[in-house]
GUTORPA-21497 format. One record per atom (N, C-alpha, C, O, CB): residue number from 1; y, x, z; residue in one letter. Coordinates in pm, 1 decimal. Glycine has a CB too. Layout:
seq  c2  c1  c3  type
NUM  Y  X  Z  a;
...
This chain:
seq  c2  c1  c3  type
1  1557.7  1385.3  -586.7  x;
1  1488.2  1374.5  -481.1  x;
1  1493.7  1281.3  -332.5  x;
1  1592.4  1273.1  -259.3  x;
1  1493.7  1482.3  -463.4  x;
2  1355.8  1212.4  -309.5  x;
2  1362.5  1187.7  -192.8  x;
2  1340.0  1204.2  -96.9  x;
2  1237.7  1265.2  -65.5  x;
2  1353.6  1145.6  -180.9  x;
3  1428.1  1155.5  -6.3  x;
3  1475.5  1195.5  151.1  x;
3  1302.9  1130.2  203.2  x;
3  1257.9  1060.9  111.9  x;
3  1667.8  1081.0  234.6  x;
4  1243.1  1135.7  278.0  x;
4  1104.9  1096.7  426.6  x;
4  1104.2  1174.9  529.0  x;
4  1118.7  1294.2  555.5  x;
4  935.9  1114.2  392.5  x;
5  1073.4  1027.5  604.8  x;
5  1118.7  1081.9  725.0  x;
5  942.2  1174.0  792.9  x;
5  835.2  1174.3  732.0  x;
5  1196.9  921.4  836.8  x;
6  963.9  1223.5  896.4  x;
6  842.4  1327.0  939.5  x;
6  673.1  1228.8  921.5  x;
6  564.7  1275.7  887.0  x;
6  878.8  1383.6  1145.5  x;
7  702.2  1102.8  954.3  x;
7  570.6  1111.7  905.6  x;
7  501.1  1041.5  724.5  x;
7  393.7  989.6  694.0  x;
7  504.0  1035.6  1033.3  x;
8  613.3  1072.0  651.9  x;
8  589.4  1017.1  504.6  x;
8  685.5  912.8  455.4  x;
8  723.6  910.3  338.4  x;
8  450.0  952.9  492.8  x;
9  734.6  803.2  571.8  x;
9  788.5  713.2  498.7  x;
9  931.6  788.3  431.3  x;
9  994.4  893.0  446.4  x;
9  809.2  581.7  592.2  x;
10  937.3  688.1  364.1  x;
10  1039.7  608.5  270.3  x;
10  1173.0  567.7  239.5  x;
10  1123.1  465.1  285.8  x;
10  1017.7  530.9  271.2  x;
11  1287.1  543.5  209.9  x;
11  1366.8  465.7  237.3  x;
11  1442.2  485.8  347.0  x;
11  1481.9  591.2  396.6  x;
11  1318.4  371.7  237.1  x;
12  1464.3  327.4  393.4  x;
12  1565.5  361.1  528.9  x;
12  1459.3  285.4  646.0  x;
12  1512.4  200.3  717.3  x;
12  1763.4  268.2  518.9  x;
13  1366.7  303.5  659.3  x;
13  1325.9  303.2  767.9  x;
13  1220.3  400.1  747.9  x;
13  1172.9  438.4  640.9  x;
13  1298.5  179.0  817.2  x;
14  1183.0  442.3  893.4  x;
14  1098.0  526.9  968.4  x;
14  939.6  446.0  1045.7  x;
14  908.5  436.6  1164.4  x;
14  1208.8  587.7  1087.5  x;
15  864.7  397.4  917.2  x;
15  755.9  347.8  980.1  x;
15  656.7  439.3  1126.2  x;
15  587.1  382.6  1210.5  x;
15  672.0  326.4  850.1  x;
16  675.9  551.0  1117.4  x;
16  616.4  632.2  1185.2  x;
16  676.9  607.3  1304.9  x;
16  609.4  659.5  1393.7  x;
16  616.3  757.2  1138.9  x;
17  780.9  547.0  1351.7  x;
17  882.3  481.3  1473.9  x;
17  764.0  340.6  1449.3  x;
17  649.7  311.8  1485.0  x;
17  1113.5  450.3  1428.1  x;
18  879.3  277.8  1362.1  x;
18  795.9  114.1  1382.0  x;
18  681.2  14.1  1345.9  x;
18  651.9  -100.2  1380.9  x;
18  856.5  44.4  1352.1  x;
19  625.7  113.9  1254.5  x;
19  451.5  59.6  1190.7  x;
19  371.6  101.4  1344.2  x;
19  276.2  24.9  1358.4  x;
19  362.7  191.6  1003.8  x;
20  379.9  171.7  1427.9  x;
20  245.2  168.1  1495.1  x;
20  197.4  -32.9  1568.1  x;
20  237.2  -139.1  1616.0  x;
20  271.7  313.3  1650.6  x;
21  118.5  25.6  1533.7  x;
21  24.8  -168.0  1533.2  x;
21  76.9  -277.5  1445.9  x;
21  60.0  -399.2  1454.2  x;
21  41.6  -266.5  1698.7  x;
22  140.5  -209.7  1365.0  x;
22  150.4  -314.4  1267.5  x;
22  20.7  -412.7  1241.7  x;
22  18.9  -535.6  1247.8  x;
22  186.2  -245.5  1141.3  x;
23  -83.5  -325.7  1212.2  x;
23  -181.0  -394.1  1131.9  x;
23  -215.1  -472.1  1260.6  x;
23  -323.8  -512.2  1218.9  x;
23  -305.8  -301.6  1047.5  x;
24  -206.3  -531.1  1398.5  x;
24  -284.7  -578.4  1516.8  x;
24  -174.3  -735.2  1522.3  x;
24  -200.6  -842.0  1577.5  x;
24  -282.3  -441.9  1683.1  x;
25  -60.4  -700.2  1450.8  x;
25  13.5  -797.9  1454.7  x;
25  72.4  -863.4  1320.3  x;
25  122.5  -975.9  1319.0  x;
25  101.6  -758.7  1534.9  x;
26  63.6  -800.8  1234.7  x;
26  74.6  -820.9  1050.5  x;
26  16.5  -902.2  972.3  x;
26  40.8  -883.0  853.2  x;
26  34.1  -721.0  976.2  x;
27  -94.6  -1039.2  1012.4  x;
27  -154.9  -1107.4  948.2  x;
27  -135.0  -1216.6  836.5  x;
27  -70.9  -1320.1  854.7  x;
27  -196.3  -1133.9  1018.3  x;
28  -221.2  -1168.4  674.3  x;
28  -194.5  -1261.4  553.1  x;
28  -169.7  -1385.8  617.5  x;
28  -226.3  -1444.0  710.0  x;
28  -315.4  -1274.5  443.6  x;
29  -37.6  -1421.4  521.6  x;
29  -24.9  -1573.2  496.1  x;
29  -147.8  -1624.6  323.7  x;
29  -205.8  -1559.8  236.6  x;
29  193.7  -1600.6  462.4  x;
30  -137.1  -1718.0  344.9  x;
30  -245.5  -1800.9  287.6  x;
30  -145.9  -1810.2  199.0  x;
30  -154.0  -1727.7  108.0  x;
30  -321.2  -1932.1  356.9  x;
31  -27.5  -1904.6  194.0  x;
31  50.5  -1862.6  99.9  x;
31  85.1  -1802.1  5.5  x;
31  90.5  -1828.1  -114.7  x;
31  86.2  -1847.4  116.5  x;
32  125.6  -1660.9  106.0  x;
32  222.4  -1573.3  24.8  x;
32  77.8  -1533.0  -85.9  x;
32  78.5  -1532.0  -209.0  x;
32  318.1  -1414.4  135.0  x;
33  -30.0  -1504.7  1.2  x;
33  -137.4  -1416.8  -88.9  x;
33  -163.9  -1573.6  -202.0  x;
33  -95.7  -1585.4  -303.8  x;
33  -324.3  -1338.9  32.8  x;
34  -222.8  -1633.4  -180.1  x;
34  -200.8  -1733.9  -325.7  x;
34  -86.8  -1752.9  -390.7  x;
34  -90.7  -1818.2  -495.0  x;
34  -228.0  -1869.3  -308.9  x;
35  16.0  -1709.6  -351.5  x;
35  160.9  -1652.9  -513.4  x;
35  118.9  -1538.9  -564.5  x;
35  149.9  -1487.3  -671.8  x;
35  356.6  -1599.6  -467.5  x;
36  33.1  -1495.0  -466.7  x;
36  74.5  -1302.2  -516.8  x;
36  -89.1  -1318.8  -650.2  x;
36  -91.3  -1252.3  -753.7  x;
36  31.9  -1103.7  -293.4  x;
37  -171.2  -1389.3  -622.3  x;
37  -350.8  -1411.5  -676.6  x;
37  -292.6  -1481.4  -779.4  x;
37  -359.6  -1455.6  -879.4  x;
37  -493.2  -1512.3  -571.1  x;
38  -169.7  -1584.4  -818.3  x;
38  -140.5  -1638.0  -901.4  x;
38  -26.2  -1587.5  -1050.4  x;
38  -6.2  -1601.3  -1171.0  x;
38  -114.7  -1725.6  -823.8  x;
39  28.1  -1510.9  -901.4  x;
39  191.2  -1404.1  -1000.4  x;
39  80.4  -1258.7  -1116.0  x;
39  122.1  -1199.0  -1215.2  x;
39  355.8  -1248.2  -786.9  x;
40  -59.5  -1245.4  -1049.0  x;
40  -161.7  -1155.2  -1086.9  x;
40  -226.8  -1209.8  -1208.3  x;
40  -232.9  -1142.2  -1311.0  x;
40  -260.5  -1132.3  -975.9  x;
41  -298.7  -1386.6  -1196.9  x;
41  -315.7  -1404.6  -1355.9  x;
41  -438.8  -1332.3  -1376.8  x;
41  -504.3  -1313.2  -1274.3  x;
41  -189.7  -1341.8  -1454.9  x;
42  -496.2  -1278.1  -1507.4  x;
42  -617.5  -1248.5  -1519.0  x;
42  -607.0  -1093.9  -1529.8  x;
42  -663.5  -1022.8  -1613.0  x;
42  -683.5  -1323.5  -1630.9  x;
43  -544.4  -1064.9  -1454.3  x;
43  -507.1  -895.6  -1433.7  x;
43  -627.0  -900.4  -1340.8  x;
43  -664.1  -993.5  -1269.3  x;
43  -328.7  -831.5  -1354.9  x;
44  -693.7  -746.8  -1361.9  x;
44  -841.4  -673.4  -1314.7  x;
44  -799.5  -563.2  -1279.8  x;
44  -891.6  -503.0  -1224.6  x;
44  -963.2  -649.7  -1419.5  x;
45  -675.3  -483.3  -1283.8  x;
45  -589.6  -393.8  -1235.7  x;
45  -497.9  -412.6  -1198.7  x;
45  -413.5  -481.2  -1256.4  x;
45  -565.9  -325.6  -1285.6  x;
46  -475.1  -324.3  -1023.0  x;
46  -342.3  -338.6  -1036.3  x;
46  -282.0  -205.4  -898.3  x;
46  -350.6  -153.1  -810.5  x;
46  -300.5  -530.1  -1010.4  x;
47  -103.4  -181.7  -935.0  x;
47  -136.2  -95.1  -861.1  x;
47  7.1  -130.0  -753.4  x;
47  120.6  -158.1  -792.1  x;
47  -162.9  55.2  -943.1  x;
48  -16.7  -123.9  -682.4  x;
48  -19.5  -209.0  -485.5  x;
48  105.7  -53.3  -486.1  x;
48  59.9  57.0  -456.2  x;
48  -267.3  -197.9  -313.7  x;
49  226.9  -65.5  -515.7  x;
49  381.6  48.1  -444.0  x;
49  421.1  -46.1  -288.1  x;
49  437.2  -165.1  -261.2  x;
49  590.5  39.6  -598.6  x;
50  423.9  54.7  -228.5  x;
50  431.8  48.9  -98.6  x;
50  299.2  -42.8  -7.4  x;
50  325.0  -120.2  84.8  x;
50  574.4  -9.4  -82.8  x;
51  163.0  -13.9  -55.7  x;
51  76.0  -91.3  6.2  x;
51  102.8  -121.4  134.2  x;
51  44.2  -219.7  179.6  x;
51  -34.8  -44.3  -0.5  x;
52  189.3  -51.8  216.4  x;
52  141.5  -79.9  373.4  x;
52  11.9  -117.3  408.7  x;
52  -58.8  -127.8  308.5  x;
52  213.0  -184.3  432.6  x;
53  -57.9  -146.4  534.9  x;
53  -183.2  -190.5  597.0  x;
53  -316.0  -218.1  480.4  x;
53  -432.9  -195.3  511.6  x;
53  -142.7  -333.9  681.5  x;
54  -279.4  -265.1  357.1  x;
54  -335.1  -377.5  269.1  x;
54  -354.6  -541.5  321.4  x;
54  -443.4  -617.5  282.8  x;
54  -474.5  -325.8  231.3  x;
55  -225.1  -579.0  438.6  x;
55  -249.2  -712.0  389.4  x;
55  -297.6  -790.1  330.1  x;
55  -373.0  -876.0  376.0  x;
55  -213.2  -739.8  367.0  x;
56  -247.2  -770.5  152.4  x;
56  -275.4  -883.8  65.8  x;
56  -338.9  -798.6  -18.6  x;
56  -291.6  -787.0  -131.7  x;
56  -158.4  -976.0  6.4  x;
57  -421.0  -745.7  6.5  x;
57  -455.7  -664.8  -115.3  x;
57  -627.5  -686.8  -160.6  x;
57  -726.2  -626.7  -118.1  x;
57  -419.4  -494.2  -74.6  x;
58  -620.0  -765.6  -233.7  x;
58  -775.8  -815.1  -297.7  x;
58  -848.0  -688.1  -309.7  x;
58  -829.1  -570.3  -340.3  x;
58  -774.4  -895.9  -463.8  x;
59  -1000.7  -822.0  -245.4  x;
59  -1134.6  -663.3  -326.7  x;
59  -1176.5  -756.2  -381.9  x;
59  -1274.1  -815.8  -336.3  x;
59  -1283.1  -546.2  -231.7  x;
60  -1117.9  -793.3  -490.3  x;
60  -1175.8  -900.9  -617.3  x;
60  -1164.7  -746.7  -706.3  x;
60  -1245.8  -678.6  -769.0  x;
60  -1044.8  -1083.5  -686.5  x;
61  -1065.3  -738.8  -683.8  x;
61  -977.0  -649.2  -810.9  x;
61  -955.6  -475.4  -744.8  x;
61  -922.1  -421.1  -639.5  x;
61  -775.3  -742.2  -840.5  x;
62  -1017.2  -422.1  -939.8  x;
62  -907.1  -250.0  -877.4  x;
62  -769.1  -232.1  -874.0  x;
62  -673.1  -266.9  -942.8  x;
62  -922.4  -113.9  -970.7  x;
63  -793.7  -149.9  -745.8  x;
63  -636.4  -153.9  -670.4  x;
63  -666.0  -12.4  -654.3  x;
63  -757.9  50.8  -602.1  x;
63  -593.6  -260.4  -507.3  x;
64  -501.7  32.6  -748.6  x;
64  -457.8  155.3  -655.6  x;
64  -289.5  114.1  -581.8  x;
64  -186.9  54.2  -614.0  x;
64  -448.8  319.5  -773.6  x;
65  -343.6  189.0  -469.2  x;
65  -263.3  146.7  -372.2  x;
65  -138.9  309.7  -294.4  x;
65  -170.6  426.1  -269.9  x;
65  -396.2  68.5  -252.3  x;
66  -18.4  245.2  -281.4  x;
66  80.4  340.2  -285.3  x;
66  139.9  337.6  -158.3  x;
66  188.7  225.7  -142.4  x;
66  174.6  321.1  -390.7  x;
67  162.7  425.9  -37.6  x;
67  177.1  432.6  59.0  x;
67  234.0  524.7  107.2  x;
67  155.5  612.8  142.2  x;
67  104.5  414.6  93.2  x;
68  426.6  564.8  142.3  x;
68  408.1  669.7  187.5  x;
68  388.4  718.4  329.5  x;
68  364.5  836.8  353.3  x;
68  482.3  713.0  143.3  x;
69  399.0  622.1  427.5  x;
69  443.8  585.4  537.8  x;
69  274.5  613.4  583.3  x;
69  189.1  532.8  546.3  x;
69  533.0  428.7  547.0  x;
70  219.0  795.0  707.2  x;
70  82.1  842.0  723.7  x;
70  29.5  691.4  823.6  x;
70  -45.3  594.3  812.1  x;
70  74.6  1024.7  813.6  x;
71  105.5  739.4  901.8  x;
71  106.3  582.4  1060.9  x;
71  68.9  452.6  929.9  x;
71  -25.6  377.6  954.4  x;
71  367.2  529.4  1187.2  x;
72  139.8  435.1  807.7  x;
72  65.8  288.5  720.6  x;
72  -62.2  285.4  721.9  x;
72  -129.1  205.5  787.5  x;
72  90.2  272.4  562.3  x;
73  -110.6  384.0  639.9  x;
73  -259.3  453.6  567.0  x;
73  -294.6  454.0  621.0  x;
73  -415.0  448.9  595.9  x;
73  -302.7  554.6  510.5  x;
74  -258.1  460.0  780.1  x;
74  -401.8  496.4  890.1  x;
74  -472.4  335.9  972.1  x;
74  -582.4  322.7  1025.7  x;
74  -325.1  627.2  1057.6  x;
75  -347.9  219.5  952.6  x;
75  -377.6  143.5  936.4  x;
75  -530.4  39.4  830.9  x;
75  -608.4  -48.7  867.3  x;
75  -275.2  152.9  934.6  x;
76  -512.7  100.2  717.6  x;
76  -615.1  27.2  625.2  x;
76  -715.9  40.3  659.6  x;
76  -777.9  144.5  680.6  x;
76  -626.4  53.4  503.5  x;
77  -763.6  -125.4  676.3  x;
77  -918.8  -157.6  707.7  x;
77  -1013.8  1.6  653.7  x;
77  -945.1  72.6  580.3  x;
77  -974.6  -328.1  592.8  x;
78  -1153.7  55.6  683.2  x;
78  -1186.9  101.1  634.0  x;
78  -1255.2  -32.3  507.4  x;
78  -1338.5  31.1  442.5  x;
78  -1240.5  194.1  718.3  x;
79  -1252.6  -149.1  464.2  x;
79  -1300.9  -175.8  326.9  x;
79  -1211.8  -214.0  255.6  x;
79  -1207.8  -330.5  215.9  x;
79  -1396.0  -261.8  312.2  x;
80  -1119.9  -122.5  223.6  x;
80  -1019.7  -99.2  105.6  x;
80  -978.6  27.0  56.6  x;
80  -922.2  69.8  157.3  x;
80  -904.8  -153.8  133.2  x;
81  -968.6  110.4  -22.8  x;
81  -975.5  182.3  -47.9  x;
81  -813.7  300.7  8.4  x;
81  -692.3  283.6  -3.0  x;
81  -1026.0  137.6  -165.0  x;
82  -890.9  404.1  62.5  x;
82  -802.5  492.4  100.1  x;
82  -609.2  465.1  -6.7  x;
82  -603.0  443.4  -127.7  x;
82  -905.7  654.6  65.6  x;
83  -487.3  476.4  86.7  x;
83  -343.5  484.5  -2.1  x;
83  -357.7  574.5  -67.9  x;
83  -466.3  625.5  -40.5  x;
83  -210.6  502.9  59.2  x;
84  -249.6  687.0  -230.9  x;
84  -248.2  719.1  -226.0  x;
84  -55.3  777.1  -135.9  x;
84  47.6  717.4  -104.6  x;
84  -336.6  710.7  -307.5  x;
85  -114.9  946.7  -129.1  x;
85  79.5  929.6  47.1  x;
85  181.3  1003.6  -151.4  x;
85  166.8  1105.8  -218.6  x;
85  78.7  1209.2  348.6  x;
86  244.7  915.4  -161.1  x;
86  340.3  914.6  -275.5  x;
86  542.3  870.5  -250.3  x;
86  577.1  854.5  -133.3  x;
86  255.8  789.3  -377.9  x;
87  632.5  858.4  -341.6  x;
87  650.2  745.9  -315.4  x;
87  753.9  768.8  -465.4  x;
87  733.5  852.0  -553.8  x;
87  699.0  701.0  -149.0  x;
88  851.8  681.1  -459.8  x;
88  897.1  687.5  -606.2  x;
88  930.4  816.9  -714.1  x;
88  990.8  908.2  -657.7  x;
88  1011.2  621.2  -598.2  x;
89  909.6  834.0  -818.7  x;
89  886.0  966.8  -878.8  x;
89  844.5  1015.3  -875.7  x;
89  852.8  1098.2  -966.4  x;
89  914.5  1031.1  -889.1  x;
90  770.4  1029.9  -800.1  x;
90  687.0  1153.1  -764.9  x;
90  509.4  1116.5  -888.6  x;
90  439.3  1208.9  -929.8  x;
90  654.4  1146.3  -532.7  x;
91  492.6  1026.5  -906.4  x;
91  417.8  1025.1  -979.8  x;
91  461.8  974.2  -1074.0  x;
91  546.9  885.3  -1071.5  x;
91  330.6  992.1  -948.1  x;
92  372.1  1058.9  -1248.1  x;
92  394.8  1050.4  -1394.4  x;
92  330.7  974.8  -1445.9  x;
92  215.5  1002.4  -1479.2  x;
92  380.4  1147.9  -1462.9  x;
93  367.6  895.5  -1460.7  x;
93  287.5  780.6  -1656.1  x;
93  204.5  902.4  -1640.6  x;
93  231.1  1011.2  -1589.5  x;
93  415.3  751.2  -1887.9  x;
94  33.9  830.2  -1731.2  x;
94  -55.9  887.0  -1722.2  x;
94  -114.4  1054.0  -1603.3  x;
94  -159.2  1166.1  -1627.2  x;
94  -44.7  888.1  -1849.5  x;
95  -91.4  1005.1  -1526.3  x;
95  -173.5  1055.3  -1409.9  x;
95  -273.8  933.3  -1378.8  x;
95  -272.6  812.5  -1355.6  x;
95  -74.2  1096.6  -1272.9  x;
96  -384.1  1070.7  -1396.9  x;
96  -517.0  952.8  -1313.1  x;
96  -531.1  1024.9  -1183.6  x;
96  -531.5  1144.9  -1156.2  x;
96  -709.0  940.2  -1401.2  x;
97  -547.6  871.2  -1081.4  x;
97  -587.8  932.3  -1021.7  x;
97  -691.8  842.7  -995.7  x;
97  -738.4  762.8  -1076.9  x;
97  -513.9  985.2  -943.9  x;
98  -749.6  869.2  -803.5  x;
98  -914.5  813.4  -805.2  x;
98  -859.6  809.3  -642.4  x;
98  -814.4  897.8  -569.7  x;
98  -1090.8  939.7  -872.5  x;
99  -895.7  608.6  -613.1  x;
99  -876.3  616.3  -475.3  x;
99  -996.4  561.9  -380.8  x;
99  -1000.4  544.2  -259.1  x;
99  -752.6  543.0  -448.9  x;
100  -1086.2  543.6  -476.0  x;
100  -1244.3  496.6  -376.1  x;
100  -1272.1  629.6  -309.5  x;
100  -1290.7  743.5  -352.4  x;
100  -1414.8  443.1  -485.4  x;
101  -1266.9  555.3  -147.8  x;
101  -1390.3  669.5  -57.8  x;
101  -1518.2  715.4  -127.7  x;
101  -1597.5  789.0  -69.2  x;
101  -1461.9  592.1  83.1  x;
């Protein structure tokens, strides 16, 4: 079983504490965005695990965002789909989820 912090954070970081204002300071780096786009190639669907505030999420692809931290999910901009509250091991293969608002 995965241990989760008070806001749902998983792993060794407590984004309920350190993630406040993350989206105000984290800005996408064009070089990183270009590498992600290149790596995705002709993909049309993406599972973004640890999606955070969505800094590098494409609006041109069908993205399913997974983020355990409520603090980070709350900072996602309105033009992106909501993120699913889950951690590794809680989503089973074959599970269908809808992330559209």
